[in-house]
N, C-alpha and C positions, 0 to 999 in steps of 0.2 A: 183466816188462817188456822191450819189444821192441829190441834192440838196435839202433840205425844202421846200415845197410849201409855206409856212406858215398860212397856215389853221391848226387849231384845233379843231375838234367838243368837243364841251360841251353839257352836258344834266345836266340841273338844275331840281332839285329836292326840292318838300317842303315838310314839315312835316316828316322828316326820325328820326329816332333813331339813335344813333351812342351808342358806348361803347369805352371809349377811356381809354387807360392803362396807367400806369407811365411809363413801359416796355415792351418790347417786347414778351421776354420771360411769362410776364402772359397774352399778346393773345394769343400766340399759346398755355397756358394752359388749356385757355379759348374753344380755337378751338380741346384740344385733347380729350375734354369730351364730348361724345357724346348727350346728352341732351343738352349743350349749343350749341352745334355747328349744331344742326340740326334749330335753330332760327339765325342762322349768314347767311346773303344771300351776303355779300362782304367783303372785305378787303380794305379800303382806304390807309390804309400806314400800316408801322411796328407797328402801336401801336393804331388804330381805325377801329373797326369793326362794318359794318352795319347791326343792328337790323332788320329781317323779322316786315315787316307794323303789329303792334294791338299786339306785342309779347315781349315789354320791360317789362312789369311786370313779365311773367315769367323767363325770363331772370335775372331779379333782385331778383326772390325771390328763383332762385336755386344759384345765387353767395351766395345769405345771406348764404343758408344751409349748402353752403361750406366755411364757415367761414368769406368770404370778406364783407366789409362793402363802398355799394357800395353808392355814392352822385350821386342825384340827381339834375342836374342842372336845369331843366326846363321839367317837365310831360308835354308831348304833350296835346293841348289842344283836346275836342274831337271834331270828325266831326260836322260840322252844319248841320243839316237835312233844308231840302228842303221845302217850302210850299204846296207841294204836297204832299207829306210821312204821 
């Protein structure tokens, strides 16, 4: 049996959007919809999906079309422009 090295690779992401569902089955339903699945880049847990950068509004709009009432906890801040732009 191999002994764990004690190291764990961690990657910190800032300004990400996630879709959190109450049940795993709801996340599965989202992933089963081609329009929504195209906007998901990863699954962080059974109930948490990672949304493509800049696409949270499209996900919210599509969820509303399907009859869901998503609650937006904190909309992402718009990116700051540098003085050179």
